N, CA, C and O of each residue as an XYZ file, in Angstrom:
696
protein
N      58.324    -21.266    -66.045
C      57.153    -21.456    -65.270
C      56.219    -20.281    -65.425
O      56.642    -19.126    -65.478
N      54.989    -20.584    -65.496
C      53.986    -19.569    -65.740
C      53.418    -19.097    -64.405
O      53.252    -19.885    -63.474
N      53.128    -17.821    -64.329
C      52.631    -17.255    -63.087
C      51.109    -17.199    -63.058
O      50.529    -16.716    -62.085
N      50.471    -17.674    -64.088
C      49.025    -17.616    -64.132
C      48.362    -18.518    -63.095
O      47.315    -18.130    -62.577
N      48.874    -19.648    -62.767
C      48.243    -20.597    -61.867
C      48.576    -20.365    -60.404
O      48.138    -21.134    -59.548
N      49.311    -19.364    -60.107
C      49.700    -19.128    -58.716
C      48.713    -18.200    -58.018
O      48.175    -17.256    -58.597
N      48.512    -18.505    -56.797
C      47.692    -17.594    -56.002
C      48.611    -16.926    -54.999
O      49.605    -17.491    -54.542
N      48.244    -15.726    -54.685
C      49.060    -14.953    -53.762
C      48.222    -14.734    -52.480
O      47.080    -14.279    -52.535
N      48.809    -15.063    -51.372
C      48.156    -14.860    -50.090
C      48.887    -13.741    -49.372
O      50.107    -13.751    -49.207
N      48.086    -12.783    -48.958
C      48.661    -11.664    -48.225
C      48.311    -11.868    -46.752
O      47.138    -12.013    -46.407
N      49.280    -11.880    -45.921
C      49.057    -12.067    -44.494
C      49.226    -10.731    -43.790
O      50.214    -10.016    -43.958
N      48.226    -10.440    -43.009
C      48.289     -9.242    -42.189
C      48.370     -9.719    -40.736
O      47.345     -9.984    -40.108
N      49.549     -9.823    -40.227
C      49.705    -10.402    -38.904
C      49.002     -9.587    -37.808
O      48.617    -10.180    -36.800
N      48.817     -8.319    -37.934
C      48.197     -7.501    -36.907
C      46.681     -7.517    -36.969
O      46.043     -7.070    -36.016
N      46.069     -8.008    -38.041
C      44.626     -7.990    -38.215
C      43.921     -8.863    -37.174
O      42.938     -8.429    -36.574
N      44.405    -10.071    -36.955
C      43.807    -10.960    -35.951
C      43.986    -10.373    -34.551
O      43.082    -10.464    -33.720
N      45.106     -9.793    -34.296
C      45.346     -9.188    -32.985
C      44.394     -8.010    -32.774
O      43.871     -7.812    -31.677
N      44.177     -7.235    -33.834
C      43.265     -6.095    -33.752
C      41.839     -6.573    -33.488
O      41.130     -5.987    -32.670
N      41.414     -7.639    -34.178
C      40.085     -8.201    -33.935
C      39.957     -8.703    -32.499
O      38.929     -8.483    -31.858
N      40.965     -9.361    -31.998
C      40.964     -9.857    -30.624
C      40.876     -8.718    -29.621
O      40.152     -8.804    -28.630
N      41.623     -7.646    -29.888
C      41.596     -6.487    -29.019
C      40.213     -5.834    -29.013
O      39.699     -5.469    -27.956
N      39.613     -5.687    -30.198
C      38.262     -5.115    -30.292
C      37.241     -5.980    -29.553
O      36.353     -5.457    -28.879
N      37.366     -7.290    -29.678
C      36.445     -8.196    -28.972
C      36.617     -8.059    -27.461
O      35.633     -8.062    -26.722
N      37.847     -7.940    -27.006
C      38.105     -7.795    -25.572
C      37.547     -6.470    -25.053
O      36.956     -6.422    -23.974
N      37.734     -5.403    -25.819
C      37.204     -4.095    -25.414
C      35.673     -4.145    -25.350
O      35.072     -3.620    -24.412
N      35.051     -4.770    -26.337
C      33.595     -4.888    -26.343
C      33.114     -5.710    -25.147
O      32.105     -5.367    -24.531
N      33.820     -6.783    -24.812
C      33.452     -7.621    -23.685
C      33.575     -6.858    -22.365
O      32.681     -6.918    -21.522
N      34.676     -6.149    -22.193
C      34.879     -5.367    -20.977
C      33.828     -4.255    -20.897
O      33.242     -4.038    -19.836
N      33.589     -3.559    -21.992
C      32.589     -2.487    -22.018
C      31.208     -3.024    -21.696
O      30.468     -2.405    -20.932
N      30.852     -4.148    -22.257
C      29.559     -4.771    -21.980
C      29.440     -5.170    -20.520
O      28.380     -5.013    -19.913
N      30.517     -5.684    -19.956
C      30.504     -6.068    -18.540
C      30.329     -4.850    -17.638
O      29.603     -4.907    -16.645
N      30.989     -3.761    -17.981
C      30.862     -2.538    -17.195
C      29.424     -2.024    -17.267
O      28.840     -1.674    -16.242
N      28.851     -1.975    -18.472
C      27.468     -1.520    -18.630
C      26.520     -2.431    -17.854
O      25.614     -1.944    -17.177
N      26.713     -3.725    -17.943
C      25.865     -4.669    -17.220
C      26.006     -4.475    -15.716
O      25.013     -4.533    -14.990
N      27.211     -4.250    -15.245
C      27.434     -4.017    -13.820
C      26.752     -2.752    -13.337
O      26.134     -2.745    -12.272
N      26.856     -1.690    -14.103
C      26.222     -0.428    -13.741
C      24.702     -0.591    -13.729
O      24.036     -0.114    -12.810
N      24.155     -1.256    -14.736
C      22.700     -1.463    -14.788
C      22.220     -2.336    -13.641
O      21.171     -2.075    -13.052
N      22.986     -3.373    -13.323
C      22.618     -4.253    -12.210
C      22.619     -3.478    -10.907
O      21.707     -3.636    -10.095
N      23.624     -2.647    -10.692
C      23.681     -1.824     -9.479
C      22.494     -0.864     -9.431
O      21.869     -0.694     -8.384
N      22.188     -0.243    -10.562
C      21.059      0.688    -10.624
C      19.745     -0.035    -10.318
O      18.917      0.470     -9.560
N      19.558     -1.209    -10.907
C      18.331     -1.976    -10.654
C      18.234     -2.406     -9.190
O      17.151     -2.372     -8.606
N      19.343     -2.807     -8.601
C      19.334     -3.206     -7.188
C      18.995     -2.012     -6.300
O      18.235     -2.149     -5.341
N      19.548     -0.853     -6.609
C      19.249      0.356     -5.827
C      17.781      0.742     -5.985
O      17.133      1.124     -5.011
N      17.252      0.645     -7.203
C      15.849      0.957     -7.447
C      14.944     -0.016     -6.699
O      13.951      0.389     -6.094
N      15.289     -1.293     -6.742
C      14.503     -2.305     -6.029
C      14.508     -2.018     -4.528
O      13.464     -2.094     -3.880
N      15.645     -1.697     -3.988
C      15.747     -1.395     -2.560
C      14.914     -0.169     -2.200
O      14.229     -0.165     -1.177
N      14.965      0.863     -3.026
C      14.195      2.080     -2.784
C      12.697      1.791     -2.832
O      11.943      2.273     -1.987
N      12.263      1.003     -3.825
C      10.840      0.661     -3.946
C      10.365     -0.202     -2.776
O       9.251     -0.022     -2.285
N      11.203     -1.135     -2.331
C      10.835     -1.958     -1.180
C      10.692     -1.096      0.067
O       9.786     -1.312      0.872
N      11.580     -0.123      0.229
C      11.497      0.781      1.370
C      10.215      1.620      1.305
O       9.530      1.802      2.312
N       9.899      2.131      0.099
C       8.673      2.918     -0.066
C       7.440      2.072      0.234
O       6.506      2.542      0.883
N       7.435      0.830     -0.236
C       6.296     -0.056      0.002
C       6.165     -0.364      1.492
O       5.055     -0.398      2.022
N       7.282     -0.586      2.163
C       7.255     -0.840      3.595
C       6.734      0.382      4.354
O       5.929      0.246      5.274
N       7.190      1.565      3.972
C       6.696      2.798      4.602
C       5.214      2.976      4.337
O       4.452      3.353      5.227
N       4.814      2.703      3.111
C       3.414      2.840      2.743
C       2.550      1.875      3.550
O       1.464      2.241      3.997
N       3.019      0.661      3.734
C       2.277     -0.331      4.524
C       2.143      0.136      5.969
O       1.069      0.024      6.560
N       3.214      0.653      6.536
C       3.168      1.145      7.918
C       2.190      2.306      8.056
O       1.420      2.372      9.015
N       2.227      3.215      7.093
C       1.323      4.370      7.132
C      -0.138      3.938      6.982
O      -1.012      4.441      7.687
N      -0.399      3.008      6.065
C      -1.772      2.518      5.860
C      -2.273      1.803      7.112
O      -3.421      1.982      7.518
N      -1.418      1.001      7.716
C      -1.805      0.266      8.917
C      -2.100      1.225     10.072
O      -3.086      1.050     10.789
N      -1.261      2.224     10.251
C      -1.487      3.212     11.321
C      -2.785      3.982     11.082
O      -3.559      4.209     12.012
N      -3.018      4.381      9.835
C      -4.252      5.111      9.509
C      -5.471      4.229      9.774
O      -6.443      4.690     10.373
N      -5.437      2.986      9.344
C      -6.580      2.082      9.533
C      -6.866      1.850     11.019
O      -8.028      1.792     11.422
N      -5.830      1.718     11.824
C      -6.024      1.542     13.269
C      -6.761      2.754     13.857
O      -7.732      2.606     14.600
N      -6.284      3.938     13.512
C      -6.909      5.168     14.010
C      -8.346      5.292     13.527
O      -9.249      5.588     14.309
N      -8.551      5.064     12.240
C      -9.891      5.217     11.663
C     -10.869      4.197     12.236
O     -12.043      4.511     12.433
N     -10.401      2.981     12.503
C     -11.290      1.955     13.067
C     -11.751      2.359     14.466
O     -12.918      2.175     14.812
N     -10.853      2.900     15.261
C     -11.236      3.363     16.594
C     -12.235      4.514     16.475
O     -13.252      4.541     17.168
N     -11.934      5.463     15.587
C     -12.862      6.588     15.374
C     -14.234      6.089     14.915
O     -15.267      6.566     15.386
N     -14.231      5.131     13.998
C     -15.446      4.585     13.410
C     -16.324      3.900     14.464
O     -17.550      4.000     14.418
N     -15.692      3.210     15.404
C     -16.446      2.404     16.366
C     -16.614      3.080     17.729
O     -17.103      2.455     18.670
N     -16.216      4.340     17.843
C     -16.340      5.076     19.100
C     -17.313      6.230     18.916
O     -17.176      7.027     17.988
N     -18.299      6.314     19.808
C     -19.296      7.389     19.726
C     -19.982      7.536     21.078
O     -19.869      6.672     21.947
N     -20.691      8.639     21.235
C     -21.510      8.857     22.427
C     -22.803      9.523     21.989
O     -22.788     10.470     21.202
N     -23.913      9.029     22.497
C     -25.236      9.526     22.088
C     -25.390     11.028     22.300
O     -26.170     11.670     21.596
N     -24.652     11.607     23.272
C     -24.815     13.031     23.559
C     -23.957     13.930     22.662
O     -24.018     15.154     22.782
N     -23.149     13.334     21.756
C     -22.347     14.125     20.820
C     -22.040     13.312     19.559
O     -20.885     13.175     19.155
N     -23.086     12.785     18.959
C     -22.911     11.942     17.770
C     -22.303     12.695     16.593
O     -21.498     12.142     15.843
N     -22.690     13.960     16.433
C     -22.195     14.721     15.284
C     -20.673     14.787     15.251
O     -20.066     14.630     14.192
N     -20.057     15.019     16.403
C     -18.591     15.092     16.461
C     -17.968     13.767     16.053
O     -17.028     13.739     15.259
N     -18.480     12.685     16.587
C     -17.948     11.358     16.258
C     -18.130     11.049     14.778
O     -17.205     10.566     14.124
N     -19.299     11.320     14.256
C     -19.571     11.012     12.852
C     -18.736     11.884     11.921
O     -18.231     11.408     10.903
N     -18.590     13.159     12.270
C     -17.790     14.064     11.429
C     -16.318     13.654     11.405
O     -15.643     13.824     10.389
N     -15.824     13.121     12.504
C     -14.437     12.664     12.546
C     -14.214     11.547     11.529
O     -13.241     11.571     10.776
N     -15.105     10.584     11.513
C     -14.980      9.503     10.526
C     -15.160     10.035      9.107
O     -14.427      9.634      8.203
N     -16.118     10.923      8.898
C     -16.334     11.505      7.567
C     -15.104     12.247      7.067
O     -14.852     12.276      5.863
N     -14.336     12.845      7.967
C     -13.152     13.605      7.548
C     -12.051     12.711      6.977
O     -11.114     13.202      6.348
N     -12.163     11.413      7.194
C     -11.172     10.460      6.688
C     -11.773      9.517      5.651
O     -11.242      8.434      5.403
N     -12.886      9.938      5.045
C     -13.610      9.037      4.139
C     -13.802      9.661      2.764
O     -13.883     10.880      2.613
N     -13.870      8.786      1.770
C     -14.198      9.167      0.389
C     -15.271      8.227     -0.109
O     -15.509      7.172      0.479
N     -15.919      8.610     -1.192
C     -16.933      7.730     -1.777
C     -16.288      6.474     -2.342
O     -15.160      6.524     -2.832
N     -16.973      5.380     -2.282
C     -18.387      5.187     -1.964
C     -18.682      5.104     -0.461
O     -19.839      5.218     -0.057
N     -17.655      4.908      0.369
C     -17.910      4.753      1.800
C     -18.536      6.005      2.415
O     -19.432      5.891      3.252
N     -18.090      7.176      2.024
C     -18.578      8.417      2.627
C     -20.097      8.538      2.500
O     -20.778      8.828      3.483
N     -20.623      8.322      1.316
C     -22.072      8.405      1.099
C     -22.804      7.341      1.905
O     -23.817      7.634      2.539
N     -22.310      6.125      1.887
C     -22.923      5.027      2.638
C     -22.917      5.338      4.138
O     -23.918      5.125      4.821
N     -21.803      5.836      4.643
C     -21.688      6.151      6.069
C     -22.668      7.247      6.472
O     -23.336      7.143      7.501
N     -22.750      8.279      5.672
C     -23.696      9.364      5.975
C     -25.136      8.857      6.009
O     -25.900      9.221      6.903
N     -25.507      8.026      5.049
C     -26.867      7.474      5.014
C     -27.151      6.612      6.250
O     -28.218      6.723      6.854
N     -26.208      5.766      6.617
C     -26.420      4.863      7.748
C     -26.439      5.610      9.075
O     -27.257      5.299      9.942
N     -25.555      6.587      9.250
C     -25.552      7.318     10.524
C     -26.788      8.201     10.657
O     -27.276      8.412     11.767
N     -27.298      8.718      9.547
C     -28.537      9.517      9.608
C     -29.692      8.653     10.100
O     -30.524      9.120     10.878
N     -29.751      7.417      9.661
C     -30.811      6.507     10.077
C     -30.604      6.001     11.503
O     -31.575      5.731     12.210
N     -29.363      5.872     11.925
C     -29.039      5.279     13.214
C     -29.053      6.279     14.375
O     -29.232      5.887     15.528
N     -28.867      7.546     14.077
C     -28.730      8.576     15.123
C     -29.876      8.565     16.132
O     -29.635      8.553     17.339
N     -31.101      8.570     15.659
C     -32.257      8.621     16.557
C     -32.286      7.411     17.490
O     -32.589      7.547     18.675
N     -31.976      6.247     16.966
C     -31.963      5.024     17.768
C     -30.893      5.093     18.853
O     -31.133      4.691     19.992
N     -29.720      5.601     18.504
C     -28.631      5.707     19.477
C     -28.964      6.690     20.595
O     -28.656      6.442     21.761
N     -29.592      7.803     20.235
C     -29.986      8.798     21.247
C     -31.051      8.216     22.166
O     -30.951      8.353     23.385
N     -32.062      7.573     21.607
C     -33.136      6.975     22.427
C     -32.579      5.926     23.389
O     -33.025      5.833     24.533
N     -31.612      5.142     22.933
C     -31.034      4.078     23.760
C     -29.933      4.598     24.676
O     -29.392      3.846     25.487
N     -29.598      5.887     24.550
C     -28.480      6.472     25.302
C     -27.229      5.606     25.148
O     -26.574      5.238     26.122
N     -26.926      5.299     23.892
C     -25.832      4.385     23.563
C     -24.508      5.127     23.376
O     -24.426      6.205     22.788
N     -23.490      4.482     23.913
C     -22.117      4.959     23.741
C     -21.244      3.749     23.432
O     -21.586      2.616     23.770
N     -20.133      4.005     22.798
C     -19.228      2.925     22.460
C     -17.799      3.437     22.496
O     -17.519      4.581     22.137
N     -16.911      2.575     22.933
C     -15.477      2.851     22.811
C     -14.841      1.592     22.233
O     -15.304      0.477     22.470
N     -13.786      1.791     21.481
C     -13.186      0.651     20.787
C     -11.678      0.641     20.978
O     -11.039      1.681     21.142
N     -11.132     -0.565     20.952
C      -9.685     -0.755     20.930
C      -9.354     -1.751     19.827
O     -10.116     -2.683     19.570
N      -8.233     -1.551     19.191
C      -7.779     -2.480     18.160
C      -6.974     -3.577     18.846
O      -5.976     -3.309     19.515
N      -7.418     -4.803     18.671
C      -6.737     -5.955     19.250
C      -5.613     -6.407     18.323
O      -4.522     -6.760     18.771
N      -5.899     -6.389     17.027
C      -4.929     -6.854     16.035
C      -5.263     -6.233     14.694
O      -6.426     -5.955     14.400
N      -4.230     -6.014     13.875
C      -4.449     -5.467     12.535
C      -3.319     -5.916     11.626
O      -2.180     -6.089     12.059
N      -3.655     -6.101     10.365
C      -2.635     -6.493      9.391
C      -3.048     -6.121      7.985
O      -4.235     -6.001      7.681
N      -2.058     -5.942      7.132
C      -2.282     -5.613      5.724
C      -2.664     -6.886      4.983
O      -1.919     -7.866      4.997
N      -3.818     -6.872      4.341
C      -4.247     -8.009      3.514
C      -3.726     -7.859      2.095
O      -3.329     -8.843      1.470
N      -3.726     -6.625      1.579
C      -3.148     -6.360      0.251
C      -2.738     -4.898      0.200
O      -3.268     -4.054      0.923
N      -1.758     -4.618     -0.693
C      -1.216     -3.265     -0.757
C      -0.696     -2.977     -2.152
O       0.026     -3.779     -2.744
N      -1.077     -1.812     -2.668
C      -0.476     -1.266     -3.877
C      -0.065      0.166     -3.534
O      -0.251      0.614     -2.403
N       0.485      0.869     -4.496
C       0.885      2.252     -4.244
C      -0.315      3.152     -3.958
O      -0.172      4.188     -3.310
N      -1.501      2.762     -4.438
C      -2.656      3.647     -4.298
C      -3.804      3.063     -3.467
O      -4.811      3.740     -3.260
N      -3.674      1.833     -2.991
C      -4.744      1.264     -2.164
C      -4.199      0.213     -1.212
O      -3.157     -0.400     -1.445
N      -4.945      0.033     -0.133
C      -4.577     -0.976      0.866
C      -5.854     -1.570      1.437
O      -6.847     -0.873      1.642
N      -5.808     -2.852      1.684
C      -6.895     -3.524      2.391
C      -6.307     -3.989      3.722
O      -5.311     -4.711      3.765
N      -6.953     -3.552      4.805
C      -6.456     -3.854      6.149
C      -7.525     -4.640      6.900
O      -8.690     -4.243      6.939
N      -7.118     -5.752      7.493
C      -8.006     -6.527      8.354
C      -7.725     -6.126      9.793
O      -6.579     -6.136     10.244
N      -8.800     -5.768     10.512
C      -8.675     -5.331     11.898
C      -9.598     -6.145     12.784
O     -10.685     -6.548     12.369
N      -9.153     -6.381     14.005
C      -9.983     -7.022     15.017
C     -10.108     -6.042     16.168
O      -9.111     -5.590     16.731
N     -11.358     -5.718     16.511
C     -11.644     -4.717     17.533
C     -12.410     -5.328     18.683
O     -13.159     -6.292     18.522
N     -12.203     -4.744     19.844
C     -13.110     -4.964     20.961
C     -13.874     -3.665     21.111
O     -13.284     -2.606     21.324
N     -15.189     -3.751     20.998
C     -16.050     -2.575     21.087
C     -16.894     -2.711     22.349
O     -17.720     -3.616     22.466
N     -16.671     -1.794     23.294
C     -17.435     -1.784     24.540
C     -18.631     -0.867     24.349
O     -18.477      0.342     24.171
N     -19.824     -1.450     24.388
C     -21.058     -0.713     24.128
C     -21.837     -0.586     25.430
O     -22.062     -1.564     26.143
N     -22.242      0.649     25.718
C     -23.046      0.924     26.907
C     -24.348      1.564     26.452
O     -24.344      2.487     25.638
N     -25.476      1.062     26.988
C     -26.780      1.663     26.690
C     -27.709      1.399     27.872
O     -27.274      0.928     28.923
N     -28.959      1.699     27.693
C     -29.934      1.511     28.770
C     -30.022      0.081     29.261
O     -30.464     -0.161     30.385
N     -29.612     -0.865     28.445
C     -29.678     -2.284     28.812
C     -28.440     -2.747     29.573
O     -28.408     -3.871     30.075
N     -27.440     -1.912     29.662
C     -26.211     -2.317     30.354
C     -24.981     -2.101     29.492
O     -24.947     -1.248     28.606
N     -23.986     -2.902     29.784
C     -22.691     -2.759     29.120
C     -22.228     -4.138     28.648
O     -22.312     -5.117     29.389
N     -21.745     -4.203     27.426
C     -21.196     -5.461     26.931
C     -20.087     -5.184     25.922
O     -19.996     -4.090     25.365
N     -19.251     -6.187     25.698
C     -18.128     -6.068     24.771
C     -18.408     -6.961     23.561
O     -18.698     -8.150     23.691
N     -18.311     -6.356     22.401
C     -18.438     -7.100     21.145
C     -17.073     -7.194     20.480
O     -16.361     -6.196     20.366
N     -16.714     -8.383     20.047
C     -15.509     -8.561     19.234
C     -15.930     -8.367     17.782
O     -16.864     -9.013     17.307
N     -15.249     -7.492     17.097
C     -15.606     -7.164     15.717
C     -14.432     -7.435     14.785
O     -13.281     -7.173     15.136
N     -14.720     -7.952     13.615
C     -13.736     -8.029     12.540
C     -14.142     -6.984     11.524
O     -15.308     -6.905     11.135
N     -13.179     -6.178     11.092
C     -13.442     -5.116     10.130
C     -12.438     -5.242      8.993
O     -11.235     -5.368      9.221
N     -12.944     -5.206      7.779
C     -12.069     -5.146      6.610
C     -12.202     -3.729      6.048
O     -13.272     -3.333      5.587
N     -11.116     -2.982      6.090
C     -11.141     -1.584      5.672
C     -10.263     -1.411      4.433
O      -9.092     -1.790      4.417
N     -10.867     -0.828      3.398
C     -10.118     -0.511      2.187
C      -9.788      0.971      2.214
O     -10.664      1.821      2.376
N      -8.513      1.258      2.054
C      -8.031      2.634      2.034
C      -7.512      2.965      0.645
O      -6.992      2.097     -0.057
N      -7.654      4.221      0.255
C      -7.077      4.700     -1.001
C      -6.197      5.900     -0.691
O      -6.454      6.658      0.244
N      -5.158      6.054     -1.492
C      -4.246      7.178     -1.323
C      -4.781      8.359     -2.128
O      -4.965      8.269     -3.342
N      -5.027      9.458     -1.436
C      -5.493     10.693     -2.077
C      -4.692     11.854     -1.512
O      -4.664     12.063     -0.299
N      -4.050     12.597     -2.376
C      -3.285     13.781     -1.972
C      -2.328     13.477     -0.818
O      -2.179     14.281      0.102
N      -1.686     12.312     -0.874
C      -0.690     11.949      0.132
C      -1.247     11.421      1.432
O      -0.498     11.257      2.396
N      -2.559     11.147      1.491
C      -3.177     10.643      2.719
C      -3.986      9.385      2.417
O      -4.625      9.277      1.371
N      -3.946      8.441      3.347
C      -4.802      7.263      3.255
C      -6.193      7.638      3.741
O      -6.346      8.227      4.811
N      -7.211      7.295      2.948
C      -8.603      7.598      3.293
C      -9.457      6.344      3.108
O      -9.154      5.486      2.278
N     -10.515      6.256      3.884
C     -11.399      5.089      3.847
C     -12.285      5.145      2.597
O     -12.979      6.134      2.363
N     -12.253      4.076      1.803
C     -13.167      4.017      0.649
C     -14.194      2.890      0.788
O     -15.188      2.851      0.062
N     -13.942      1.973      1.731
C     -14.880      0.870      1.910
C     -14.649      0.241      3.288
O     -13.510      0.100      3.734
N     -15.732     -0.130      3.945
C     -15.655     -0.864      5.200
C     -16.620     -2.030      5.101
O     -17.790     -1.865      4.756
N     -16.102     -3.220      5.414
C     -16.924     -4.423      5.420
C     -16.847     -5.015      6.823
O     -15.765     -5.195      7.381
N     -18.010     -5.312      7.373
C     -18.096     -5.994      8.671
C     -18.606     -7.398      8.388
O     -19.811     -7.650      8.430
N     -17.676     -8.319      8.096
C     -18.094     -9.674      7.693
C     -18.840    -10.428      8.766
O     -19.242    -11.572      8.551
């Protein structure tokens, strides 16, 4: 018999087991990495949600305070009231506010006008890490030579984050 037509098969019984072991190690390693990444992402998401919630609370508190400051004044000390609002403002609102109060001051003094305000309701309309839009509803009690009356006001205040503080960048009285 001739050996030319024969084929020889070499069996390595441990080769398949080694491949199976490598596949199992890769699967376990991949699962561990995926688990660690999932935990990290969940922790990051939780931290960001907490920061956003804190940021919303801070923006809302600032807007409430600023709205009261903005709508409260007395004809006998307008500069103090106006400067308080200016201290929490940035452009474009700051320039607009200064222009409007300069024009309004004489009228308020002549009318002996005073105002006090309370926030009835407020809520965040939109929020990012660097800006917030807050809708506020105020009751503004105005006293002047004609008497005293209460105006209900809706105010949309846009705040921007600057140097760790929320500041007024826009006010709309719809």
